[in-house]
DSSP file (Angstrom, degrees, kcal/mol; ACC not computed):
  #  RESIDUE AA STRUCTURE BP1 BP2  ACC     N-H-->O    O-->H-N    N-H-->O    O-->H-N    TCO  KAPPA ALPHA  PHI   PSI    X-CA   Y-CA   Z-CA
    1    1 A X              0   0    0      0, 0.0     4,-0.0     0, 0.0     0, 0.0   0.000 360.0 360.0 360.0 141.2  -25.1 -128.0 -244.5
    2    2 A X        -     0   0    0      1,-0.1     3,-0.1     2,-0.0     0, 0.0  -0.229 360.0-121.7 -63.3 153.7  -24.4 -124.4 -243.4
    3    3 A X  S    S+     0   0    0      1,-0.2     2,-0.4     2,-0.1    -1,-0.1   0.857  99.7  21.0 -63.8 -35.4  -21.0 -122.9 -244.0
    4    4 A X        -     0   0    0      1,-0.1    -1,-0.2     3,-0.0     3,-0.1  -0.999  53.5-174.7-138.1 134.7  -20.7 -122.3 -240.3
    5    5 A X  S    S+     0   0    0     -2,-0.4     2,-0.3    -3,-0.1    -1,-0.1   0.714  75.6  47.5 -93.6 -26.2  -22.5 -123.9 -237.4
    6    6 A X        -     0   0    0      1,-0.1    -1,-0.1     2,-0.1     0, 0.0  -0.851  65.9-142.4-123.0 152.3  -21.0 -121.6 -234.7
    7    7 A X  S    S+     0   0    0     -2,-0.3     2,-0.4    -3,-0.1    -1,-0.1   0.759  84.0  70.3 -81.6 -26.6  -20.5 -117.9 -234.3
    8    8 A X        +     0   0    0      0, 0.0     2,-0.3     0, 0.0    -2,-0.1  -0.789  55.6 156.8-101.3 136.4  -17.1 -118.2 -232.6
    9    9 A X        -     0   0    0     -2,-0.4     2,-0.1     0, 0.0    -2,-0.0  -0.963  46.5 -88.8-146.9 158.9  -13.9 -119.3 -234.3
   10   10 A X        -     0   0    0     -2,-0.3    52,-0.1     1,-0.1     3,-0.1  -0.422  27.4-134.0 -69.3 147.9  -10.1 -118.8 -233.8
   11   11 A X  S    S+     0   0    0     -2,-0.1     2,-0.3     1,-0.1    -1,-0.1   0.767  91.3   9.6 -71.8 -24.1   -8.6 -115.7 -235.4
   12   12 A X  S    S-     0   0    0      0, 0.0    -1,-0.1     0, 0.0    -2,-0.0  -0.924 108.1 -66.0-143.4 164.6   -5.7 -117.8 -236.6
   13   13 A X        -     0   0    0     -2,-0.3     2,-0.3    -3,-0.1    -2,-0.1  -0.328  62.2-173.6 -55.3 136.5   -5.0 -121.6 -236.7
   14   14 A X        -     0   0    0     -4,-0.1     2,-0.6    -3,-0.0    -4,-0.1  -0.959  33.8-116.3-136.0 149.3   -4.7 -122.8 -233.1
   15   15 A X        +     0   0    0     -2,-0.3     3,-0.1     1,-0.1    -2,-0.0  -0.797  43.9 168.5 -80.6 121.2   -3.8 -126.0 -231.3
   16   16 A X        +     0   0    0     -2,-0.6    49,-3.3     1,-0.2     2,-0.3   0.700  40.7   0.1-116.2 -23.9   -7.1 -126.8 -229.6
   17   17 A X  E     -a   65   0A   0     47,-0.2     2,-0.4    49,-0.1    -1,-0.2  -0.993  37.1-141.1-162.7 164.8   -7.2 -130.3 -228.1
   18   18 A X  E     -a   66   0A   0     47,-1.9    49,-3.2    -2,-0.3     2,-0.4  -0.985  30.0-149.2-127.0 138.5   -5.8 -133.7 -227.2
   19   19 A X  E     -a   67   0A   0     -2,-0.4     2,-0.4    47,-0.2    49,-0.2  -0.920  12.0-172.5-117.3 137.0   -8.2 -136.7 -227.4
   20   20 A X  E     -a   68   0A   0     47,-3.0    49,-2.3    -2,-0.4     2,-0.5  -0.987  20.9-136.0-125.1 134.6   -8.2 -139.9 -225.4
   21   21 A X  E     -a   69   0A   0     -2,-0.4     2,-0.3    47,-0.2    49,-0.2  -0.786  32.8-169.5 -84.4 127.8  -10.3 -143.0 -225.9
   22   22 A X        -     0   0    0     47,-2.8    49,-0.3    -2,-0.5     3,-0.2  -0.826  30.4-142.4-122.7 158.6  -11.6 -144.1 -222.5
   23   23 A X  S    S+     0   0    0     -2,-0.3     2,-0.4     1,-0.3    -1,-0.1   0.784  96.6  25.9 -87.7 -30.1  -13.3 -147.2 -221.1
   24   24 A X     >  -     0   0    0      1,-0.1     4,-2.4    45,-0.1    -1,-0.3  -0.859  64.6-166.9-139.8  99.6  -15.6 -145.4 -218.6
   25   25 A X  H  > S+     0   0    0     -2,-0.4     4,-2.7     1,-0.2     5,-0.2   0.864  89.4  50.0 -57.3 -41.2  -16.4 -141.7 -219.4
   26   26 A X  H  > S+     0   0    0      2,-0.2     4,-2.4     1,-0.2    -1,-0.2   0.902 110.9  48.7 -68.3 -39.9  -17.8 -141.0 -215.9
   27   27 A X  H  > S+     0   0    0      2,-0.2     4,-2.3     1,-0.2    -1,-0.2   0.901 113.7  48.0 -64.3 -39.8  -14.8 -142.5 -214.1
   28   28 A X  H  X S+     0   0    0     -4,-2.4     4,-2.8     2,-0.2     5,-0.2   0.916 111.3  49.0 -68.4 -42.8  -12.5 -140.5 -216.4
   29   29 A X  H  X S+     0   0    0     -4,-2.7     4,-2.3    -5,-0.2     5,-0.2   0.937 112.7  48.8 -60.4 -45.6  -14.4 -137.2 -215.9
   30   30 A X  H  X S+     0   0    0     -4,-2.4     4,-1.3    -5,-0.2    -2,-0.2   0.911 113.1  47.7 -60.8 -42.8  -14.4 -137.8 -212.1
   31   31 A X  H  X S+     0   0    0     -4,-2.3     4,-3.0     1,-0.2     3,-0.3   0.951 113.2  46.0 -65.3 -49.6  -10.6 -138.5 -212.1
   32   32 A X  H  X S+     0   0    0     -4,-2.8     4,-1.2     1,-0.2     6,-0.5   0.852 113.6  48.4 -66.3 -34.1   -9.6 -135.5 -214.3
   33   33 A X  H  < S+     0   0    0     -4,-2.3    -1,-0.2    -5,-0.2    -2,-0.2   0.739 117.7  43.5 -77.3 -20.0  -11.8 -133.1 -212.3
   34   34 A X  H  < S+     0   0    0     -4,-1.3    -2,-0.2    -3,-0.3    -1,-0.2   0.858 123.6  31.9 -85.7 -40.3  -10.3 -134.4 -209.0
   35   35 A X  H  < S+     0   0    0     -4,-3.0     2,-0.3    -5,-0.1    -3,-0.2   0.402 118.7  44.4-105.9   1.2   -6.7 -134.6 -210.0
   36   36 A X  S  < S-     0   0    0     -4,-1.2    58,-0.0    -5,-0.2     0, 0.0  -0.906  82.3-113.5-135.6 167.1   -6.2 -131.7 -212.4
   37   37 A X  S    S+     0   0    0     -2,-0.3    -4,-0.1     2,-0.0     2,-0.1   0.408  79.3 118.3 -79.8   5.4   -7.3 -128.1 -212.5
   38   38 A X        -     0   0    0     -6,-0.5     2,-0.3    18,-0.1    -2,-0.2  -0.393  49.8-155.1 -74.5 150.3   -9.6 -128.9 -215.5
   39   39 A X  E     -B   55   0A   0     16,-3.2    16,-2.2    -2,-0.1     2,-0.5  -0.883  28.8 -96.7-121.3 153.6  -13.3 -128.5 -215.4
   40   40 A X  E     +B   54   0A   0     -2,-0.3    14,-0.3    14,-0.2     3,-0.1  -0.585  37.8 176.0 -71.7 121.2  -16.0 -130.2 -217.3
   41   41 A X  E     -     0   0A   0     12,-3.1     2,-0.3    -2,-0.5    13,-0.2   0.832  66.5 -13.6 -90.5 -42.1  -17.0 -128.0 -220.3
   42   42 A X  E     -B   53   0A   0     11,-1.6    11,-2.8     2,-0.0     2,-0.4  -0.966  49.8-165.3-162.1 143.7  -19.5 -130.4 -221.9
   43   43 A X  E     +B   52   0A   0     -2,-0.3     2,-0.3     9,-0.2     9,-0.2  -0.998  23.8 167.8-127.9 136.8  -20.6 -134.0 -221.8
   44   44 A X  E     -B   51   0A   0      7,-2.9     7,-2.7    -2,-0.4     2,-0.4  -0.944  22.4-148.5-145.0 165.8  -22.7 -135.5 -224.5
   45   45 A X  E     +B   50   0A   0     -2,-0.3     2,-0.2     5,-0.2     5,-0.2  -0.992  22.1 156.8-135.4 142.0  -24.1 -138.7 -226.0
   46   46 A X  E >   -B   49   0A   0      3,-2.4     3,-0.6    -2,-0.4    -2,-0.0  -0.772  61.7 -70.2-144.5-167.2  -24.9 -139.8 -229.5
   47   47 A X  T 3  S+     0   0    0      1,-0.2    25,-0.1    -2,-0.2     3,-0.1   0.697 129.2  54.2 -66.1 -18.6  -25.2 -143.0 -231.5
   48   48 A X  T 3  S-     0   0    0      1,-0.2    24,-3.1    23,-0.1     2,-0.3   0.765 118.3 -99.4 -85.1 -27.7  -21.4 -143.5 -231.3
   49   49 A X  E <   -BC  46  71A   0     -3,-0.6    -3,-2.4    22,-0.3     2,-0.4  -0.986  58.6 -26.4 148.4-138.2  -21.1 -143.3 -227.6
   50   50 A X  E     -BC  45  70A   0     20,-3.1    20,-2.6    -2,-0.3     2,-0.3  -0.904  45.4-173.7-122.3 145.8  -20.2 -140.6 -225.0
   51   51 A X  E     -BC  44  69A   0     -7,-2.7    -7,-2.9    -2,-0.4     2,-0.3  -0.982   1.0-174.9-136.4 150.5  -17.9 -137.6 -225.3
   52   52 A X  E     -BC  43  68A   0     16,-2.2    16,-2.7    -2,-0.3     2,-0.5  -0.997  12.2-153.6-143.8 145.2  -16.6 -135.0 -222.8
   53   53 A X  E     -BC  42  67A   0    -11,-2.8   -12,-3.1    -2,-0.3   -11,-1.6  -0.982  16.0-178.0-116.5 128.7  -14.6 -131.8 -223.1
   54   54 A X  E     +BC  40  66A   0     12,-2.1    12,-3.0    -2,-0.5     2,-0.3  -0.956  18.0 132.0-123.3 146.1  -12.5 -130.7 -220.1
   55   55 A X  E     -B   39   0A   0    -16,-2.2   -16,-3.2    -2,-0.4     2,-0.6  -0.921  56.0 -63.3-167.7-167.6  -10.5 -127.6 -219.9
   56   56 A X    >   -     0   0    0      8,-0.5     3,-1.5    -2,-0.3     8,-0.1  -0.872  30.8-152.5-102.2 120.9   -9.5 -124.4 -218.0
   57   57 A X  T 3  S+     0   0    0     -2,-0.6     3,-0.5     1,-0.3    -1,-0.1   0.619  89.4  70.3 -70.3 -11.0  -12.3 -122.0 -217.5
   58   58 A X  T 3  S+     0   0    0      1,-0.2    -1,-0.3     2,-0.1     3,-0.1   0.405  95.3  55.0 -86.8   5.1   -9.8 -119.1 -217.3
   59   59 A X    X   +     0   0    0     -3,-1.5     3,-0.8     1,-0.1    -1,-0.2  -0.300  53.7 142.8-132.5  54.0   -9.0 -119.3 -221.0
   60   60 A X  T 3  S+     0   0    0     -3,-0.5     3,-0.5     1,-0.2    -1,-0.1   0.758  76.9  54.4 -66.3 -21.8  -12.2 -119.0 -223.0
   61   61 A X  T 3  S+     0   0    0      1,-0.2    -1,-0.2    -3,-0.1    -2,-0.1   0.718 123.2  25.2 -83.3 -20.6  -10.5 -117.0 -225.7
   62   62 A X  S <  S-     0   0    0     -3,-0.8    -1,-0.2   -52,-0.1    -2,-0.1  -0.478  87.1-174.0-137.2  63.9   -7.8 -119.6 -226.3
   63   63 A X        -     0   0    0     -3,-0.5     2,-0.4    -8,-0.1    -3,-0.1  -0.304  13.7-170.4 -66.8 141.9   -9.3 -122.9 -225.2
   64   64 A X        -     0   0    0     -8,-0.1    -8,-0.5    -5,-0.0     2,-0.3  -0.981  19.9-163.7-127.9 119.3   -7.2 -126.0 -225.0
   65   65 A X  E     -a   17   0A   0    -49,-3.3   -47,-1.9    -2,-0.4     2,-0.7  -0.803  23.8-143.4-114.9 141.3   -9.4 -129.0 -224.4
   66   66 A X  E     -aC  18  54A   0    -12,-3.0   -12,-2.1    -2,-0.3     2,-0.5  -0.927  26.4-154.8 -95.3 116.7   -8.9 -132.6 -223.3
   67   67 A X  E     -aC  19  53A   0    -49,-3.2   -47,-3.0    -2,-0.7     2,-0.4  -0.830   8.3-167.0 -95.8 126.3  -11.4 -134.6 -225.3
   68   68 A X  E     -aC  20  52A   0    -16,-2.7   -16,-2.2    -2,-0.5     2,-0.4  -0.950   6.0-173.1-111.4 133.7  -12.6 -137.9 -223.7
   69   69 A X  E     -aC  21  51A   0    -49,-2.3   -47,-2.8    -2,-0.4     2,-0.6  -0.987  13.9-175.3-132.5 125.5  -14.4 -140.4 -225.9
   70   70 A X  E     - C   0  50A   0    -20,-2.6   -20,-3.1    -2,-0.4     2,-0.2  -0.950  19.9-157.1-115.6 108.0  -16.1 -143.7 -224.8
   71   71 A X  E     - C   0  49A   0     -2,-0.6   -22,-0.3   -49,-0.3     2,-0.2  -0.567  19.3-115.0 -85.3 147.9  -17.4 -145.5 -227.9
   72   72 A X    >>  -     0   0    0    -24,-3.1     3,-1.4    -2,-0.2     4,-1.0  -0.597  28.4-119.4 -75.8 142.2  -20.2 -148.0 -227.8
   73   73 A X  T 34 S+     0   0    0      1,-0.3     3,-0.5    -2,-0.2    -1,-0.1   0.857 111.5  49.6 -53.5 -39.2  -19.0 -151.5 -228.7
   74   74 A X  T 34 S+     0   0    0      1,-0.2    -1,-0.3     3,-0.0   -26,-0.0   0.684 122.3  31.5 -77.0 -16.6  -21.3 -151.8 -231.7
   75   75 A X  T <4 S+     0   0    0     -3,-1.4     2,-0.6   -27,-0.2    -1,-0.2   0.260  80.9 130.6-122.0  11.3  -20.4 -148.4 -233.2
   76   76 A X    ><  -     0   0    0     -4,-1.0     3,-1.5    -3,-0.5     4,-0.2  -0.548  41.7-161.8 -70.4 111.3  -16.8 -148.1 -232.1
   77   77 A X  T 3  S+     0   0    0     -2,-0.6    -1,-0.2     1,-0.3     3,-0.2   0.639  93.0  45.2 -69.1 -10.8  -14.8 -147.1 -235.3
   78   78 A X  T >  S+     0   0    0      1,-0.1     3,-2.2     2,-0.1    -1,-0.3   0.096  73.4 122.3-115.0  20.4  -11.6 -148.3 -233.5
   79   79 A X  T <  S+     0   0    0     -3,-1.5    -1,-0.1     1,-0.3    -2,-0.1   0.734  74.6  52.0 -61.7 -23.8  -12.9 -151.5 -232.1
   80   80 A X  T 3  S+     0   0    0     -3,-0.2     2,-0.3    -4,-0.2    -1,-0.3   0.459  98.0  82.5 -90.5  -0.2  -10.3 -153.6 -233.9
   81   81 A X  S <  S-     0   0    0     -3,-2.2    -3,-0.1     1,-0.1     3,-0.1  -0.743  88.4-104.4-100.9 150.6   -7.5 -151.4 -232.5
   82   82 A X        -     0   0    0     -2,-0.3     2,-0.6     1,-0.1    -1,-0.1  -0.343  44.2 -93.6 -67.5 155.4   -5.9 -151.8 -229.1
   83   83 A X        -     0   0    0     -4,-0.1     2,-0.2     1,-0.0    -1,-0.1  -0.603  47.9-138.9 -68.9 115.2   -6.8 -149.3 -226.4
   84   84 A X        -     0   0    0     -2,-0.6     2,-0.3    -3,-0.1   -63,-0.2  -0.489  23.1-174.9 -77.3 145.4   -4.1 -146.7 -226.7
   85   85 A X        -     0   0    0     -2,-0.2     2,-1.0     2,-0.1     5,-0.1  -0.988  31.4-118.8-137.6 152.9   -2.5 -145.2 -223.6
   86   86 A X        +     0   0    0     -2,-0.3    53,-2.7     2,-0.1     2,-0.3  -0.800  60.0 169.0 -87.5 103.8    0.0 -142.5 -222.9
   87   87 A X        -     0   0    0     -2,-1.0     2,-0.3    51,-0.2     3,-0.2  -0.932  34.5  -6.7-176.3 160.5    2.8 -144.4 -221.1
   88   88 A X  S    S-     0   0    0     -2,-0.3    -2,-0.1     1,-0.1     0, 0.0  -0.880 136.2  -5.9 -76.9 -30.8    5.4 -144.9 -220.0
   89   89 A X  S    S+     0   0    0     -2,-0.3    -1,-0.1     2,-0.0    -3,-0.1   0.878 110.5  91.8 -90.5 -40.2    7.0 -141.6 -221.2
   90   90 A X        +     0   0    0     -3,-0.2    49,-0.5    -5,-0.1     2,-0.3  -0.310  62.5 145.8 -55.6 131.1    4.1 -140.2 -223.4
   91   91 A X  E     -d  139   0B   0     47,-0.1     2,-0.4    -4,-0.1    49,-0.2  -0.975  54.1-107.1-159.9 166.3    2.1 -138.0 -221.0
   92   92 A X  E     -d  140   0B   0     47,-1.9    49,-3.3    -2,-0.3     2,-0.4  -0.884  41.1-143.4 -98.5 139.6   -0.1 -135.0 -220.5
   93   93 A X  E     -d  141   0B   0     -2,-0.4     2,-0.4    47,-0.2    49,-0.2  -0.897  20.1-179.4-115.5 135.8    1.8 -132.3 -218.5
   94   94 A X  E     -d  142   0B   0     47,-2.8    49,-2.4    -2,-0.4     2,-0.5  -0.997  18.8-143.9-129.5 125.9    0.4 -129.9 -215.9
   95   95 A X  E     -d  143   0B   0     -2,-0.4    49,-0.2    47,-0.2     2,-0.2  -0.801  15.4-162.0 -94.2 128.2    2.7 -127.3 -214.2
   96   96 A X        -     0   0    0     47,-3.6    49,-0.4    -2,-0.5     3,-0.1  -0.457  25.1-116.4 -97.9 176.0    2.0 -126.6 -210.5
   97   97 A X  S    S+     0   0    0     -2,-0.2     2,-0.3    47,-0.1    47,-0.1   0.472  83.1  13.9 -99.7  -2.0    3.1 -123.6 -208.6
   98   98 A X     >  -     0   0    0     45,-0.1     4,-1.4     1,-0.1    -1,-0.1  -0.992  69.4-109.9-163.1 162.6    5.5 -125.1 -206.0
   99   99 A X  H  > S+     0   0    0     -2,-0.3     4,-2.5     1,-0.2     5,-0.2   0.864 118.3  59.5 -62.2 -36.9    7.4 -128.2 -204.8
  100  100 A X  H  > S+     0   0    0      1,-0.2     4,-2.5     2,-0.2    -1,-0.2   0.878 102.0  52.1 -62.4 -37.4    4.9 -128.5 -202.0
  101  101 A X  H  > S+     0   0    0      2,-0.2     4,-2.4     1,-0.2    -1,-0.2   0.869 108.0  52.2 -66.4 -35.2    2.1 -128.8 -204.5
  102  102 A X  H  X S+     0   0    0     -4,-1.4     4,-2.5     2,-0.2    -2,-0.2   0.946 111.6  46.2 -62.4 -47.7    4.0 -131.6 -206.3
  103  103 A X  H  X S+     0   0    0     -4,-2.5     4,-2.3     1,-0.2    -2,-0.2   0.889 112.7  49.8 -64.0 -39.4    4.4 -133.4 -203.0
  104  104 A X  H  X S+     0   0    0     -4,-2.5     4,-2.4     2,-0.2    -1,-0.2   0.903 111.2  49.2 -66.0 -40.9    0.7 -132.9 -202.1
  105  105 A X  H  X S+     0   0    0     -4,-2.4     4,-2.7     2,-0.2    -2,-0.2   0.906 111.0  50.1 -65.2 -41.0   -0.3 -134.2 -205.5
  106  106 A X  H  X S+     0   0    0     -4,-2.5     4,-2.8     2,-0.2    -2,-0.2   0.916 111.2  48.6 -63.1 -42.2    1.9 -137.3 -205.1
  107  107 A X  H  X S+     0   0    0     -4,-2.3     4,-2.5     2,-0.2    -2,-0.2   0.905 111.9  49.2 -63.7 -41.1    0.4 -138.0 -201.6
  108  108 A X  H  X S+     0   0    0     -4,-2.4     4,-1.6     2,-0.2    -2,-0.2   0.916 113.2  47.0 -63.3 -43.2   -3.1 -137.6 -203.0
  109  109 A X  H  X>S+     0   0    0     -4,-2.7     5,-2.8     2,-0.2     6,-0.8   0.893 111.0  51.5 -65.4 -40.5   -2.2 -140.0 -205.9
  110  110 A X  H ><5S+     0   0    0     -4,-2.8     3,-1.0     4,-0.2    -2,-0.2   0.930 109.8  49.6 -60.7 -45.7   -0.6 -142.5 -203.5
  111  111 A X  H 3<5S+     0   0    0     -4,-2.5    -1,-0.2     1,-0.3    -2,-0.2   0.831 113.7  46.3 -63.3 -32.6   -3.7 -142.4 -201.3
  112  112 A X  H 3<5S-     0   0    0     -4,-1.6    -1,-0.3    -5,-0.2    -2,-0.2   0.485 114.1-116.6 -89.4  -3.5   -5.9 -143.0 -204.3
  113  113 A X  T <<5S+     0   0    0     -3,-1.0    -3,-0.2    -4,-0.7    -2,-0.1   0.740  89.0 102.9  77.6  22.9   -3.7 -145.8 -205.7
  114  114 A X      < +     0   0    0     -5,-2.8    19,-2.6    -6,-0.2     2,-0.5   0.208  35.7 131.0-124.0  16.9   -2.8 -144.0 -208.9
  115  115 A X  E     +E  132   0B   0     -6,-0.8    17,-0.3    17,-0.2     3,-0.1  -0.594  24.9 174.9 -72.5 122.7    0.8 -142.7 -208.2
  116  116 A X  E    S+     0   0B   0     15,-3.1     2,-0.3    -2,-0.5    16,-0.2   0.731  70.1   8.4 -98.1 -28.5    2.9 -143.6 -211.1
  117  117 A X  E    S-E  131   0B   0     14,-2.1    14,-2.1   -11,-0.0    -1,-0.3  -0.932  76.3-127.9-154.8 126.8    6.2 -141.9 -210.1
  118  118 A X  E     -     0   0B   0     -2,-0.3    11,-0.1    12,-0.2   -15,-0.1  -0.188  54.9 -62.2 -70.0 169.0    7.0 -140.3 -206.8
  119  119 A X  E     +     0   0B   0     11,-0.1     2,-0.4   -16,-0.1    11,-0.2  -0.290  67.0 177.2 -54.0 130.1    8.3 -136.7 -206.6
  120  120 A X  E     -E  129   0B   0      9,-2.8     9,-2.6    -3,-0.1     2,-0.6  -0.999  32.2-129.6-142.7 133.7   11.7 -136.6 -208.4
  121  121 A X  E     -E  128   0B   0     -2,-0.4     2,-0.3     7,-0.2     7,-0.2  -0.759  33.3-171.0 -81.1 122.6   14.2 -133.9 -209.2
  122  122 A X  E   > -E  127   0B   0      5,-2.5     5,-0.5    -2,-0.6     3,-0.1  -0.763  30.0 -90.2-111.0 159.8   15.0 -134.1 -212.9
  123  123 A X  T > 5S-     0   0    0     -2,-0.3     3,-1.9     1,-0.1     4,-0.4  -0.300  71.2 -46.9 -66.5 153.8   17.7 -132.2 -214.8
  124  124 A X  T 3 5S+     0   0    0      1,-0.3    -1,-0.1     2,-0.2    22,-0.1  -0.297 122.9  22.6 -57.4 143.7   16.8 -128.8 -216.3
  125  125 A X  T 3 5S+     0   0    0     21,-0.4    -1,-0.3    20,-0.2    23,-0.2  -0.955 115.6  65.3 -95.3  12.3   14.5 -128.0 -217.9
  126  126 A X  T < 5S-     0   0    0     -3,-1.9    18,-0.2     1,-0.2    -2,-0.2   0.908  78.3-175.5 -65.7 -44.8   12.3 -130.8 -216.6
  127  127 A X  E   < -E  122   0B   0     -5,-0.5    -5,-2.5    -4,-0.4     2,-0.6  -0.479  42.5 -20.6  89.9-157.2   12.2 -129.7 -213.0
  128  128 A X  E    S+EF 121 144B   0     16,-2.3    16,-1.5    -7,-0.2     2,-0.3  -0.838  77.5 170.1 -95.6 121.2   10.6 -131.3 -210.0
  129  129 A X  E     -EF 120 143B   0     -9,-2.6    -9,-2.8    -2,-0.6     2,-0.3  -0.878  27.3-176.7-133.8 159.5    8.0 -133.8 -211.1
  130  130 A X  E     - F   0 142B   0     12,-1.9    12,-2.9    -2,-0.3     2,-0.4  -0.939  19.9-142.3-141.6 164.5    5.6 -136.6 -210.1
  131  131 A X  E     -EF 117 141B   0    -14,-2.1   -15,-3.1    -2,-0.3   -14,-2.1  -0.990  10.9-169.6-133.3 139.9    3.3 -138.7 -212.3
  132  132 A X  E     -EF 115 140B   0      8,-2.4     8,-2.7    -2,-0.4     2,-0.4  -0.809  19.3-129.8-116.6 163.0   -0.1 -140.2 -211.7
  133  133 A X  E     - F   0 139B   0    -19,-2.6     6,-0.2    -2,-0.3     5,-0.1  -0.961  17.6-140.0-114.8 130.4   -2.1 -142.7 -213.8
  134  134 A X    >   -     0   0    0      4,-2.4     3,-2.0    -2,-0.4  -106,-0.1  -0.203  43.7 -83.3 -76.8 177.8   -5.7 -142.0 -214.9
  135  135 A X  T 3  S+     0   0    0      1,-0.3    -1,-0.1  -108,-0.1  -107,-0.1   0.728 132.2  47.3 -59.2 -21.5   -8.3 -144.8 -214.8
  136  136 A X  T 3  S-     0   0    0      2,-0.1    -1,-0.3  -112,-0.0  -115,-0.0   0.458 123.4-101.0 -97.1  -1.9   -7.2 -146.0 -218.2
  137  137 A X    <   +     0   0    0     -3,-2.0    -2,-0.1     1,-0.3     2,-0.1   0.483  69.5 150.6  96.5   4.0   -3.5 -146.0 -217.4
  138  138 A X        -     0   0    0    -54,-0.1    -4,-2.4   -53,-0.1     2,-0.4  -0.439  46.3-119.9 -68.2 144.1   -2.5 -142.7 -219.1
  139  139 A X  E     -dF  91 133B   0    -53,-2.7   -47,-1.9   -49,-0.5     2,-0.5  -0.732  24.6-169.2 -90.5 130.2    0.3 -140.9 -217.5
  140  140 A X  E     -dF  92 132B   0     -8,-2.7    -8,-2.4    -2,-0.4     2,-0.4  -0.983  10.8-153.7-117.4 121.4   -0.2 -137.4 -216.2
  141  141 A X  E     -dF  93 131B   0    -49,-3.3   -47,-2.8    -2,-0.5     2,-0.5  -0.808   4.8-162.5 -97.8 133.8    3.0 -135.5 -215.3
  142  142 A X  E     -dF  94 130B   0    -12,-2.9   -12,-1.9    -2,-0.4     2,-0.3  -0.969  19.7-179.2-112.4 127.4    2.9 -132.7 -212.6
  143  143 A X  E     -dF  95 129B   0    -49,-2.4   -47,-3.6    -2,-0.5     2,-0.3  -0.856  21.1-162.5-127.9 160.0    5.9 -130.4 -212.7
  144  144 A X  E    S+ F   0 128B   0    -16,-1.5   -16,-2.3    -2,-0.3   -47,-0.1  -0.990  79.4   8.2-138.2 138.1    7.3 -127.4 -210.9
  145  145 A X  S    S+     0   0    0    -49,-0.4   -20,-0.2    -2,-0.3    -1,-0.1   0.870  76.7 148.1  64.3  40.1   10.0 -125.1 -212.2
  146  146 A X        -     0   0    0    -19,-0.1   -21,-0.4   -18,-0.1   -19,-0.1   0.760  55.7-126.7 -79.2 -25.6   10.0 -126.8 -215.7
  147  147 A X  S  > S+     0   0    0    -23,-0.1     4,-2.7   -21,-0.1     5,-0.3   0.429  74.0 119.3  97.1  -2.3   10.9 -123.7 -217.6
  148  148 A X  H  > S+     0   0    0      2,-0.2     4,-2.5     1,-0.2     5,-0.2   0.946  81.2  43.7 -61.6 -48.0    8.0 -123.7 -220.1
  149  149 A X  H  > S+     0   0    0      1,-0.2     4,-2.2     2,-0.2     5,-0.2   0.911 115.0  49.1 -65.0 -42.4    6.7 -120.3 -218.9
  150  150 A X  H  > S+     0   0    0      2,-0.2     4,-2.4     1,-0.2    -1,-0.2   0.923 113.8  45.5 -63.6 -44.7   10.2 -118.8 -218.7
  151  151 A X  H  X S+     0   0    0     -4,-2.7     4,-2.7     2,-0.2     5,-0.3   0.906 112.1  51.0 -67.4 -41.5   11.1 -120.0 -222.2
  152  152 A X  H  X>S+     0   0    0     -4,-2.5     4,-2.8    -5,-0.3     5,-0.5   0.911 113.4  45.4 -62.3 -41.4    7.8 -118.8 -223.8
  153  153 A X  H  X5S+     0   0    0     -4,-2.2     4,-1.4    -5,-0.2    -2,-0.2   0.911 113.5  50.2 -67.3 -41.4    8.3 -115.4 -222.3
  154  154 A X  H  <5S+     0   0    0     -4,-2.4    -2,-0.2    -5,-0.2    -1,-0.2   0.919 123.3  29.5 -62.3 -44.6   11.9 -115.2 -223.3
  155  155 A X  H  <5S+     0   0    0     -4,-2.7    -2,-0.2    -5,-0.1    -3,-0.2   0.905 134.9  26.0 -85.9 -44.9   11.2 -116.2 -226.9
  156  156 A X  H  <5S-     0   0    0     -4,-2.8    -3,-0.2    -5,-0.3    -2,-0.2   0.563  98.4-140.1-100.2 -10.2    7.7 -114.9 -227.5
  157  157 A X     <<       0   0    0     -4,-1.4    -3,-0.1    -5,-0.5    -1,-0.1   0.151 360.0 360.0  71.4 165.9    7.5 -112.1 -225.0
  158  158 A X              0   0    0     -5,-0.1    -1,-0.1    -4,-0.1    -5,-0.1   0.291 360.0 360.0-174.4 360.0    4.6 -111.1 -222.8
C-alpha cells in the first residue's frame, strides 16, 4: 500500500469529525441538510454498508465533518451492540446568529415533529437554546449567544 493515498493533509494534528451510526442513511442525510447548515460532501457504498460525510463548505482548509454510517446487517461490526444515540444531554451543537433564528428553528422542528426542547434561556455561557432530534433520536442543540466565539477570540486571538 502506498505511503499516502491523498495529496492533501492537515499541517498539524486536527480534530476532524464526529461519527454516528444511523438506521437510514438517506433519511439522516435529508434531515441534516434540512435542519443544519451542513451540506453533503460525499456519499458512498461498499461491502460494509453506506457512508456519508456532511460539513460546512466554507471551511475546506479546516474541515470538520459529521460522518454518518449505515452498516448492512450481515457485515455490521457493531451488530451486537445497541444503537448509540446522543441524548438526553449528549448532543451536537450549532450556533445560530440570533434569538429569532432559534425560535424559527424550534418552530420548524415542531412542525416536523422533531422538537426535543423549546427555546429556553439558560445561564451563561450556555445562552438561548432549543434542541431537535434527528431520525435516530440524536440531540442537536441550536444556540445563540453561547460565548464559544467570544472565548476563543479572547484566549486564542483572531
